[in-house]
C-alpha positions as CSV (number, residue, x, y, z in Angstrom):
1,X,9.8,28.3,-27.6
2,X,6.7,29.9,-28.3
3,X,3.2,27.9,-28.4
4,X,-0.4,28.9,-28.9
5,X,-2.0,29.9,-25.8
6,X,-4.7,27.2,-24.6
7,X,-8.4,28.0,-24.3
8,X,-7.7,28.1,-20.3
9,X,-5.4,31.0,-20.5
10,X,-6.6,34.1,-18.9
11,X,-4.7,37.3,-19.6
12,X,-3.7,39.1,-16.5
13,X,-3.8,35.9,-14.2
14,X,-1.5,33.5,-15.9
15,X,2.2,34.1,-16.3
16,X,1.9,34.0,-20.3
17,X,5.8,33.2,-20.7
18,X,5.4,30.0,-18.7
19,X,2.0,29.0,-20.4
20,X,3.7,29.4,-23.9
21,X,6.5,27.1,-22.7
22,X,4.0,24.2,-21.5
23,X,2.7,21.7,-23.6
24,X,-0.9,20.8,-24.2
25,X,-2.4,17.5,-25.4
26,X,-5.9,16.5,-26.1
27,X,-7.5,14.2,-23.1
28,X,-8.7,11.1,-24.3
29,X,-12.0,11.1,-26.2
30,X,-12.6,14.8,-24.6
31,X,-12.2,18.1,-26.5
32,X,-9.9,19.1,-23.6
33,X,-6.4,20.0,-24.4
34,X,-4.6,19.5,-20.9
35,X,-1.2,20.4,-19.6
36,X,1.6,17.8,-20.2
37,X,2.2,18.2,-16.2
38,X,-1.1,17.8,-14.3
39,X,-1.6,18.7,-10.5
40,X,-2.3,15.5,-8.3
41,X,-4.8,16.5,-5.5
42,X,-3.7,13.3,-3.3
43,X,-0.7,15.4,-1.7
44,X,-3.3,18.1,-0.9
45,X,-4.3,16.3,2.6
46,X,-2.9,14.6,5.4
47,X,-2.9,11.0,3.2
48,X,0.6,11.0,2.5
49,X,2.0,13.7,5.3
50,X,0.3,14.1,8.6
51,X,2.2,17.5,8.7
52,X,0.4,18.8,5.7
53,X,0.5,22.7,5.4
54,X,-2.7,23.8,4.0
55,X,-1.3,27.3,3.3
56,X,1.5,26.1,1.4
57,X,-0.9,23.5,-0.4
58,X,-3.2,26.6,-1.3
59,X,-0.3,28.7,-2.6
60,X,1.0,25.7,-4.8
61,X,-2.1,25.1,-6.3
62,X,-2.4,28.8,-7.3
63,X,1.2,29.0,-8.8
64,X,1.0,25.8,-10.9
65,X,-2.2,27.1,-12.4
66,X,-0.7,30.5,-12.8
67,X,2.3,28.7,-14.7
68,X,0.5,26.9,-17.1
69,X,-0.8,23.4,-15.3
70,X,-4.6,23.3,-16.2
71,X,-5.6,20.0,-15.4
72,X,-6.2,18.9,-11.6
73,X,-7.3,15.6,-10.2
74,X,-8.7,14.9,-6.9
75,X,-10.9,12.4,-5.1
76,X,-13.0,12.4,-1.9
77,X,-10.7,9.4,-0.9
78,X,-7.6,11.9,-0.8
79,X,-7.8,12.9,3.1
80,X,-11.6,11.9,3.1
81,X,-12.6,15.3,1.6
82,X,-9.7,17.3,2.7
83,X,-8.0,17.4,-0.7
84,X,-11.4,18.5,-2.3
85,X,-12.0,21.2,0.5
86,X,-8.2,22.5,0.3
87,X,-8.8,23.0,-3.4
88,X,-12.3,24.6,-3.1
89,X,-10.4,27.4,-0.9
90,X,-7.3,27.3,-3.4
91,X,-9.6,27.9,-6.5
92,X,-11.8,30.5,-4.7
93,X,-10.4,33.5,-6.2
94,X,-9.2,31.6,-9.5
95,X,-11.1,32.4,-12.9
96,X,-13.2,29.0,-13.5
97,X,-12.4,29.1,-17.3
98,X,-8.5,28.9,-16.2
99,X,-8.4,25.1,-15.2
100,X,-10.1,21.7,-15.8
101,X,-10.9,19.6,-12.6
102,X,-11.5,16.1,-12.0
103,X,-12.9,14.1,-9.0
104,X,-14.1,10.6,-8.4
105,X,-16.4,8.4,-6.9
106,X,-16.7,4.7,-5.6
107,X,-13.5,4.9,-3.1
108,X,-13.9,6.8,0.2
109,X,-12.7,5.5,3.6
110,X,-9.5,4.1,4.8
111,X,-11.4,1.3,6.7
112,X,-11.5,-1.9,4.2
113,X,-15.3,-2.5,5.0
114,X,-16.2,1.2,4.3
115,X,-13.6,1.7,1.7
116,X,-15.5,0.9,-1.7
117,X,-19.0,2.0,-2.5
118,X,-20.1,1.8,-6.1
119,X,-23.9,2.2,-5.5
120,X,-26.1,4.6,-7.1
121,X,-26.9,6.4,-4.1
122,X,-23.6,6.5,-2.6
123,X,-22.6,8.1,-6.2
124,X,-25.1,10.7,-6.0
125,X,-24.6,11.6,-2.5
126,X,-20.6,11.8,-3.4
127,X,-20.8,13.9,-6.4
128,X,-23.3,16.5,-4.6
129,X,-20.8,16.6,-1.5
130,X,-17.3,17.1,-3.9
131,X,-19.2,20.0,-5.7
132,X,-20.1,21.6,-2.2
133,X,-16.3,20.8,-1.1
134,X,-15.0,22.4,-4.3
135,X,-17.5,25.1,-4.2
136,X,-18.1,24.4,-8.2
137,X,-21.2,24.1,-10.1
138,X,-19.7,21.4,-12.0
139,X,-16.6,19.4,-12.7
140,X,-14.8,18.7,-16.0
141,X,-14.3,14.8,-15.6
142,X,-16.1,12.5,-13.0
143,X,-14.1,9.4,-12.6
144,X,-15.1,5.9,-11.1
145,X,-12.1,5.3,-8.6
146,X,-10.5,1.9,-8.8
147,X,-13.0,-0.1,-10.9
148,X,-11.1,-3.2,-10.3
149,X,-12.2,-3.1,-6.6
150,X,-15.9,-3.3,-7.6
151,X,-17.4,-6.7,-6.6
152,X,-18.5,-7.0,-10.3
153,X,-18.2,-4.5,-13.4
154,X,-22.0,-5.0,-13.8
155,X,-22.5,-2.8,-10.6
156,X,-19.9,-0.4,-12.0
157,X,-22.0,-0.2,-15.5
158,X,-25.5,-0.6,-14.1
159,X,-25.6,1.8,-11.0
160,X,-22.2,3.9,-10.9
161,X,-21.9,5.2,-14.6
162,X,-25.8,5.8,-15.1
163,X,-25.7,8.2,-12.3
164,X,-22.5,9.9,-13.5
165,X,-24.5,10.1,-16.8
166,X,-27.2,11.7,-15.1
167,X,-24.9,14.3,-13.8
168,X,-23.5,15.0,-17.0
169,X,-26.9,15.8,-18.5
170,X,-27.6,18.0,-15.5
171,X,-24.6,20.0,-16.6
172,X,-22.7,19.1,-13.3
173,X,-20.0,17.2,-15.3
174,X,-18.8,17.2,-19.0
175,X,-16.9,14.0,-19.1
176,X,-16.6,10.6,-17.7
177,X,-13.7,8.5,-16.8
178,X,-12.4,5.2,-15.0
179,X,-9.3,4.7,-12.9
180,X,-7.6,1.2,-11.7
181,X,-5.0,-0.7,-11.2
182,X,-5.7,-3.5,-13.3
183,X,-5.1,-3.0,-16.7
184,X,-7.1,-6.2,-17.8
185,X,-10.1,-4.8,-16.0
186,X,-9.6,-1.3,-17.3
187,X,-9.8,-2.7,-20.5
188,X,-12.8,-4.8,-20.0
189,X,-14.7,-1.7,-18.5
190,X,-13.7,0.4,-21.3
191,X,-15.0,-2.0,-24.0
192,X,-18.1,-3.0,-22.2
193,X,-19.0,0.7,-21.8
194,X,-18.0,1.8,-25.1
195,X,-19.1,5.2,-26.1
196,X,-19.9,6.2,-22.3
197,X,-16.5,6.7,-21.1
198,X,-14.0,9.4,-22.5
199,X,-10.9,8.4,-20.8
200,X,-9.2,5.9,-18.5
201,X,-5.9,5.6,-16.7
202,X,-4.0,3.0,-14.9
203,X,-2.1,3.7,-11.6
204,X,0.4,1.4,-10.4
205,X,0.9,1.2,-6.8
206,X,3.5,-0.3,-4.4
207,X,4.7,-3.8,-3.6
208,X,6.3,-5.3,-0.6
209,X,9.3,-7.6,-1.6
210,X,11.3,-9.3,0.6
211,X,9.0,-8.3,3.6
212,X,6.4,-9.6,5.4
213,X,4.3,-6.5,5.9
214,X,1.0,-7.7,7.1
215,X,-0.9,-4.9,5.7
216,X,-1.7,-3.3,2.3
217,X,-0.8,0.4,3.4
218,X,1.9,1.1,1.1
219,X,0.1,-0.6,-1.6
220,X,-3.0,1.6,-1.1
221,X,-0.9,4.9,-0.6
222,X,2.5,4.7,-2.5
223,X,3.0,4.7,-6.2
224,X,5.2,1.6,-7.3
225,X,7.7,1.2,-9.9
226,X,7.6,-2.0,-11.7
227,X,11.0,-1.4,-13.4
228,X,12.8,-0.4,-10.3
229,X,10.9,-3.0,-8.1
230,X,12.5,-5.6,-10.7
231,X,16.0,-4.0,-10.8
232,X,15.8,-4.0,-7.0
233,X,15.3,-7.9,-6.7
234,X,18.1,-8.8,-9.0
235,X,20.4,-6.4,-7.6
236,X,19.6,-7.7,-3.9
237,X,20.2,-11.5,-5.3
238,X,23.4,-10.1,-6.7
239,X,24.5,-8.7,-3.4
240,X,24.1,-12.1,-1.6
241,X,20.5,-11.7,-0.4
242,X,19.1,-15.0,-1.3
243,X,15.8,-15.5,0.8
244,X,12.7,-13.7,-0.5
245,X,9.1,-13.4,0.9
246,X,5.9,-12.8,-0.5
247,X,2.0,-13.5,-0.1
248,X,-1.3,-13.6,-2.0
249,X,-2.3,-10.7,0.2
250,X,0.6,-8.5,-0.9
251,X,-1.0,-6.4,-3.6
252,X,-3.7,-9.3,-3.9
253,X,-1.4,-11.3,-6.2
254,X,0.7,-8.2,-7.6
255,X,3.7,-9.0,-5.5
256,X,4.0,-12.9,-6.7
257,X,3.4,-11.5,-10.1
258,X,6.2,-9.2,-10.0
259,X,8.4,-11.5,-8.5
260,X,7.7,-13.9,-11.5
261,X,9.0,-11.4,-13.9
262,X,12.1,-10.7,-12.0
263,X,12.9,-14.3,-11.4
264,X,12.4,-15.3,-14.8
265,X,16.1,-15.3,-15.9
266,X,17.4,-15.9,-12.2
267,X,18.8,-19.4,-12.0
268,X,16.6,-21.2,-9.5
269,X,19.4,-22.4,-7.1
270,X,20.4,-18.6,-6.5
271,X,17.9,-18.0,-4.1
272,X,15.2,-19.5,-1.7
273,X,11.4,-18.0,-1.9
274,X,8.6,-18.1,0.7
275,X,4.9,-17.4,0.0
276,X,1.9,-17.9,2.2
277,X,-1.7,-19.1,2.3
278,X,-4.9,-17.7,4.2
279,X,-4.7,-14.4,3.9
280,X,-5.9,-12.8,0.4
281,X,-8.4,-9.9,-0.2
282,X,-8.9,-6.2,1.2
283,X,-12.3,-6.7,2.4
284,X,-13.1,-7.9,5.8
285,X,-15.6,-10.7,4.5
286,X,-12.9,-12.2,1.9
287,X,-9.8,-11.4,4.0
288,X,-9.1,-14.8,5.6
289,X,-9.9,-18.5,4.3
290,X,-8.3,-21.2,6.2
291,X,-10.0,-24.2,4.5
292,X,-8.1,-27.0,2.7
293,X,-9.7,-26.5,-0.5
294,X,-8.5,-22.7,-0.4
295,X,-5.3,-23.5,0.7
296,X,-4.6,-25.9,-2.4
297,X,-6.0,-23.3,-4.8
298,X,-3.9,-20.6,-3.4
299,X,-0.6,-22.3,-3.5
300,X,-1.4,-23.3,-7.3
301,X,-2.0,-19.9,-8.1
302,X,1.1,-18.7,-6.3
303,X,3.1,-21.3,-8.2
304,X,1.6,-20.2,-11.4
305,X,2.2,-16.3,-10.7
306,X,6.1,-16.9,-9.7
307,X,6.6,-18.9,-12.6
308,X,7.8,-21.7,-10.3
309,X,7.4,-25.6,-10.1
310,X,8.1,-25.2,-6.2
311,X,8.4,-22.7,-3.3
312,X,10.9,-23.3,-0.4
313,X,8.8,-22.1,2.4
314,X,4.9,-22.2,2.5
315,X,3.4,-20.1,5.4
316,X,0.1,-20.1,7.3
317,X,-0.4,-16.2,7.0
318,X,-1.4,-14.6,10.4
319,X,-3.0,-17.5,12.1
320,X,-4.7,-15.2,15.1
321,X,-7.3,-14.3,12.6
322,X,-8.4,-18.0,12.3
323,X,-11.8,-18.4,14.0
324,X,-10.0,-21.2,15.9
325,X,-6.5,-23.0,15.7
326,X,-8.6,-26.4,14.8
327,X,-9.2,-25.2,11.5
328,X,-5.6,-24.5,11.0
329,X,-4.4,-27.8,12.5
330,X,-7.4,-29.9,10.8
331,X,-7.5,-28.3,7.4
332,X,-4.9,-25.6,6.6
333,X,-1.7,-27.6,8.0
334,X,-2.6,-30.9,6.5
335,X,-3.3,-29.2,3.0
336,X,0.3,-28.2,3.1
337,X,1.8,-31.3,4.1
338,X,0.1,-32.9,1.2
339,X,1.5,-30.0,-1.1
340,X,5.1,-30.7,0.5
341,X,4.8,-34.5,-0.4
342,X,3.8,-33.4,-4.0
343,X,7.2,-31.8,-4.1
344,X,5.5,-28.3,-4.5
345,X,7.1,-27.0,-1.4
346,X,9.9,-28.0,0.9
347,X,9.2,-26.6,4.2
348,X,6.0,-25.5,6.4
349,X,6.0,-22.2,8.4
350,X,3.4,-19.9,9.9
351,X,3.1,-16.2,10.9
352,X,1.2,-14.1,13.3
353,X,1.5,-10.8,15.4
354,X,0.6,-12.3,18.9
355,X,3.5,-14.3,19.8
356,X,1.3,-16.3,22.4
357,X,-0.8,-17.5,19.4
358,X,2.6,-18.7,17.8
359,X,3.6,-20.6,20.6
360,X,0.0,-22.3,21.0
361,X,-0.1,-23.5,17.3
362,X,3.5,-24.7,17.4
363,X,2.8,-26.5,20.6
364,X,-0.2,-28.2,19.5
365,X,1.5,-29.4,16.2
366,X,4.6,-30.2,17.6
367,X,7.4,-31.3,15.0
368,X,5.0,-30.2,12.1
369,X,6.3,-26.9,11.5
370,X,9.7,-25.8,10.4
371,X,9.8,-21.9,10.4
372,X,8.1,-19.1,12.3
373,X,8.0,-15.7,11.3
374,X,7.2,-12.9,13.6
375,X,6.7,-9.1,12.6
376,X,7.5,-6.0,14.4
377,X,8.1,-7.8,17.8
378,X,11.9,-6.9,18.0
379,X,12.3,-3.4,17.4
380,X,13.2,0.0,19.0
381,X,9.6,-0.1,20.3
382,X,9.1,-3.4,21.1
383,X,11.4,-6.3,22.5
384,X,8.6,-9.0,23.1
385,X,10.4,-11.7,20.7
386,X,13.0,-11.9,23.4
387,X,10.7,-14.0,25.7
388,X,9.8,-16.4,23.2
389,X,13.2,-17.1,21.4
390,X,14.2,-20.2,23.8
391,X,11.0,-21.8,23.2
392,X,11.5,-21.2,19.4
393,X,14.8,-22.8,19.3
394,X,13.7,-25.6,21.5
395,X,11.4,-26.7,18.8
396,X,14.2,-26.5,16.2
397,X,12.5,-23.9,14.2
398,X,14.0,-21.6,11.8
399,X,13.3,-17.8,13.3
400,X,12.2,-15.1,10.7
401,X,12.5,-11.4,12.1
402,X,10.4,-9.2,10.0
403,X,9.5,-5.3,10.1
404,X,12.5,-3.6,11.6
405,X,10.7,-0.4,10.7
406,X,7.7,-1.5,12.3
407,X,5.4,-1.2,9.4
408,X,6.7,2.3,8.6
409,X,6.3,3.7,12.5
410,X,10.2,3.7,12.7
411,X,10.9,5.9,9.7
412,X,11.3,9.5,9.2
413,X,8.2,9.7,7.0
414,X,6.2,8.2,9.9
415,X,3.4,5.5,9.1
416,X,0.5,5.4,6.8
417,X,-2.8,6.5,8.1
418,X,-4.4,2.9,8.4
419,X,-1.5,1.8,10.9
420,X,-2.9,0.1,13.7
421,X,-0.7,1.3,16.4
422,X,-2.2,3.6,19.1
423,X,-1.8,7.1,19.2
424,X,0.4,7.2,22.2
425,X,2.8,4.8,20.4
426,X,2.4,6.9,17.3
427,X,3.4,9.8,19.0
428,X,6.3,8.4,20.8
429,X,7.7,7.4,17.2
430,X,6.8,10.6,15.7
431,X,8.9,12.3,18.6
432,X,11.8,9.7,17.7
433,X,11.6,10.9,14.0
434,X,11.7,14.5,14.8
435,X,14.8,13.8,16.5
436,X,16.5,12.4,13.6
437,X,15.1,14.8,11.4
438,X,16.7,17.5,13.4
439,X,19.9,15.7,13.4
440,X,20.1,14.9,9.9
441,X,19.8,10.9,10.4
442,X,17.7,8.4,9.1
443,X,15.5,6.6,11.7
444,X,14.8,3.8,9.5
445,X,18.7,3.1,9.5
446,X,18.9,3.1,13.3
447,X,16.1,0.8,13.2
448,X,17.2,-1.6,11.0
449,X,20.7,-1.7,12.6
450,X,19.2,-2.3,16.1
451,X,17.2,-5.2,14.9
452,X,19.7,-6.9,12.8
453,X,22.0,-7.4,16.0
454,X,19.7,-9.8,17.7
455,X,21.0,-13.2,17.8
456,X,19.6,-16.6,17.5
457,X,17.3,-15.5,14.6
458,X,17.9,-17.1,10.9
459,X,16.9,-14.2,8.7
460,X,16.0,-10.4,9.0
461,X,13.1,-9.5,6.7
462,X,12.6,-5.7,5.3
463,X,10.8,-4.3,2.6
464,X,13.3,-2.9,-0.1
465,X,11.0,-1.6,-2.8
466,X,13.9,0.8,-4.3
467,X,17.6,0.2,-4.9
468,X,18.1,3.1,-2.6
469,X,16.2,1.6,0.4
470,X,18.3,-1.6,-0.4
471,X,21.4,0.1,-0.3
472,X,20.4,2.0,2.9
473,X,19.4,-1.3,4.7
474,X,22.8,-3.0,3.3
475,X,24.7,-0.3,4.6
476,X,23.4,-0.5,8.0
477,X,23.9,-4.3,8.0
478,X,27.4,-4.4,6.8
479,X,29.0,-1.1,7.9
480,X,26.7,-0.4,10.9
481,X,26.3,3.6,12.2
482,X,28.3,6.6,12.1
483,X,29.6,8.1,15.2
484,X,26.8,10.5,15.2
485,X,24.1,8.0,14.3
486,X,25.2,5.9,17.3
487,X,24.8,8.9,19.7
488,X,21.2,9.6,18.0
489,X,20.3,6.0,18.4
490,X,21.5,6.3,22.3
491,X,20.0,9.4,22.8
492,X,16.7,7.7,21.6
493,X,16.8,4.4,23.6
494,X,18.0,6.5,26.8
495,X,15.3,9.5,26.3
496,X,12.5,8.8,23.9
497,X,12.1,5.0,23.1
498,X,12.4,3.6,26.7
499,X,9.0,1.8,27.0
500,X,8.1,-1.5,25.2
501,X,4.7,-1.2,23.7
502,X,2.9,-2.9,20.7
503,X,-0.7,-2.8,19.2
504,X,-1.5,-6.6,19.9
505,X,-5.4,-7.1,19.9
506,X,-6.5,-3.9,18.0
507,X,-6.7,-5.6,14.6
508,X,-8.4,-8.7,15.6
509,X,-10.9,-6.4,17.4
510,X,-11.6,-4.4,14.2
511,X,-11.7,-7.4,12.1
512,X,-14.1,-9.4,14.4
513,X,-16.4,-6.3,15.0
514,X,-16.6,-6.0,11.4
515,X,-17.5,-9.6,10.6
516,X,-20.4,-9.5,13.1
517,X,-22.0,-6.7,11.1
518,X,-21.9,-9.1,8.0
């Protein structure tokens, strides 16, 4: 069907037939008519794919514009400037009137302590740098990136947006926008800045359900489909999975909120559910709180989000990050014991990455813990858990073995940039993935199969964000591996994944180094 050509059409540059087939819509309160399909700039960097092909990325941008896509979105956070730099190269020979482009301010680095900065000074510096990398005199839209991550909306409204307004007046931008994950915060920000923001968008990011993944990597980097997540939970329960693990840390309450929706119509007797206390926010200063007051407050909030009167297991999250174990034993644990007496939880557990810390904490509180959760310590890369199994069993603990994929290391796609593993361990995992890709095999399936063969543990926790992942993991568990997959696994164990390794101490060192700077 032939449509009117948009204002961005340039004769001799565009494929007119494709442009006429594209649908264009008005963008919020602007006068821009943008293509129904836009080009996201996050993938024009190594943020999602460490093997990002720059030349292919440049060609993709140019072909997208020629085909009628006229709206491009990027940000300094995407590859820490790489996306903007690649776009600068791609747009060098493209007529400026052929596209609209948006970038952002407010979110920058991968490290939590340097991730966000909504100050006027940083905003001004960021816009100038973006224009330089893009090779442009102006952008069409400047957006405040993830306003819900700001310490307060006052900072956004009094520092960030006024600077963006200065750039609009100076002709360096045409319109102002906001982005965020929390719809309520976006609404509040838009209302409080009425007339100053032309558009807003809400990005839903990923959630870890069934898994004790101790990071927010997925949450930071992958989109999460709410409906798919809910259907996955419900299908997992129907398939016989009856233990669900979550935490306030996972999406800063979002995981518990989604589980509350998924479990609303599920009989309470059909599942057991565990949540956690002590680990909460993304920024280091507010990440951990082992106090009795915060512990009680956290459990009450978790129950509200989950829509439950009680949880089956309440766990102390990552005890190694406590200033010392005394606060865990003298404040956190007694608060949980009181909540058990009140009927708000049935059993108490703890989790950590260093196995020695788990052993010490359990030894000092003999008989007071019911479960122990250990993650990424029995995988194709690390079998350290084996040395502690006898001790855990001697304490009559339910042993929960999590993260068979080692937080994404043992997958064909590889880990997210934030992964704490040292470079040599990442290189080994990458070599294993390359072997699997060449053979048409999923490394993640091999990893799940290997871990699930371990005896003497009560259950295995693994992230299942989609039904497809759920089916892959269940297939590995119920049906094992094909002959080819078994041969690949044997090859990896004999030639690639031959040395046990871990990242113990790396995250702790980063955390305390950041805290000392406060």
